[in-house]
C-alpha positions as CSV (number, residue, x, y, z in Angstrom):
1,M,100.7,94.8,94.8
2,P,98.6,93.5,98.3
3,F,99.2,94.9,101.6
4,T,101.7,93.5,104.1
5,R,99.1,91.7,106.7
6,S,100.1,93.5,109.1
7,F,99.4,96.8,107.4
8,R,95.9,94.9,107.2
9,F,95.4,94.4,110.9
10,A,96.6,97.8,111.6
11,A,94.2,99.3,109.4
12,L,91.3,97.5,110.4
13,L,92.6,98.4,113.7
14,E,92.5,101.6,113.5
15,G,89.5,102.4,111.9
16,S,87.2,99.7,114.5
17,S,88.7,102.7,116.8
18,L,88.1,105.2,114.6
19,L,84.3,104.0,114.6
20,F,84.3,103.1,118.1
21,L,85.1,106.7,118.9
22,M,83.3,108.5,117.3
23,L,79.6,107.1,116.7
24,V,79.7,104.9,120.6
25,A,82.2,107.1,123.5
26,V,81.9,110.3,122.3
27,P,77.8,110.5,122.2
28,L,77.8,109.4,125.6
29,K,80.6,111.8,126.5
30,H,78.2,114.7,126.0
31,L,74.7,112.6,126.6
32,M,75.9,110.9,129.1
33,G,78.9,112.9,130.5
34,M,80.3,109.7,130.5
35,A,84.2,112.1,130.4
36,S,86.2,108.0,130.7
37,V,84.8,105.8,127.9
38,S,85.7,108.5,125.9
39,S,89.1,109.4,127.5
40,T,90.1,105.9,127.5
41,A,88.4,105.4,123.7
42,G,90.7,108.7,122.9
43,L,93.7,106.9,124.0
44,V,93.4,103.5,122.7
45,H,92.5,104.9,119.3
46,G,96.3,107.4,119.2
47,V,97.7,103.9,119.7
48,C,96.2,101.9,116.6
49,F,96.8,105.3,114.9
50,L,100.3,105.4,115.0
51,A,100.1,101.3,115.2
52,Y,98.6,102.4,111.1
53,V,101.1,105.0,110.8
54,W,104.1,102.4,111.6
55,A,102.3,99.7,109.0
56,V,102.0,102.6,106.4
57,T,105.6,102.6,106.2
58,D,106.4,99.6,106.3
59,D,104.8,98.0,103.7
60,L,105.8,101.4,101.5
61,L,109.3,100.3,102.4
62,V,107.8,96.7,101.7
63,N,106.1,96.6,98.1
64,H,107.2,100.7,97.2
65,R,105.0,102.2,96.7
66,G,104.6,105.5,95.2
67,N,104.9,109.4,96.8
68,W,101.1,109.4,96.7
69,W,100.9,105.9,98.7
70,P,101.3,107.6,102.4
71,L,99.5,110.8,102.4
72,L,96.9,108.4,100.1
73,A,96.7,106.0,103.8
74,V,96.7,109.5,106.4
75,F,94.4,110.9,104.4
76,C,92.1,107.3,104.6
77,A,92.7,107.0,108.2
78,L,91.1,110.8,108.9
79,V,87.7,110.0,107.9
80,P,85.8,107.4,108.7
81,F,84.5,104.5,107.0
82,G,88.1,105.7,105.1
83,T,90.3,102.2,106.1
84,F,87.8,100.0,104.8
85,A,87.2,101.7,101.4
86,L,91.4,101.7,101.2
87,L,90.6,98.1,101.8
88,W,88.0,97.7,99.8
89,W,89.8,99.7,96.8
90,Q,93.0,97.7,97.0
91,R,91.0,93.6,96.4
92,A,88.8,95.6,93.5
93,V,92.3,97.0,92.5
94,S,94.1,93.0,92.7
95,A,91.6,91.5,91.2
96,R,91.1,93.2,87.8
97,L,95.2,92.0,87.9
98,R,94.8,89.5,88.0
99,Q,92.4,88.5,85.1
100,P,93.1,88.0,82.2
101,P,92.6,90.3,80.0
102,Q,89.5,90.5,77.5
103,R,89.0,90.3,73.8
């Protein structure tokens, strides 16, 4: 079953904000002393994470996924590139399910 549109959007936002926070904002804070960038990026990332959790819940209710689904989705949000990997995995599984069986 494909993810809902809101989940895909929230996953891309969450993954992008985490990467920005880790690859840009935190190094600027520690290397250049620009703490305000990290604070602002952290706030934006927190809002994106809450939107992601809401989208996971919405997708769970719409698609009736198993009990493992919320745990996997939240774990992927904690790992850099995790939400992108989750979206890639779902796309690969959906493409495999759409193909006719081989003889």
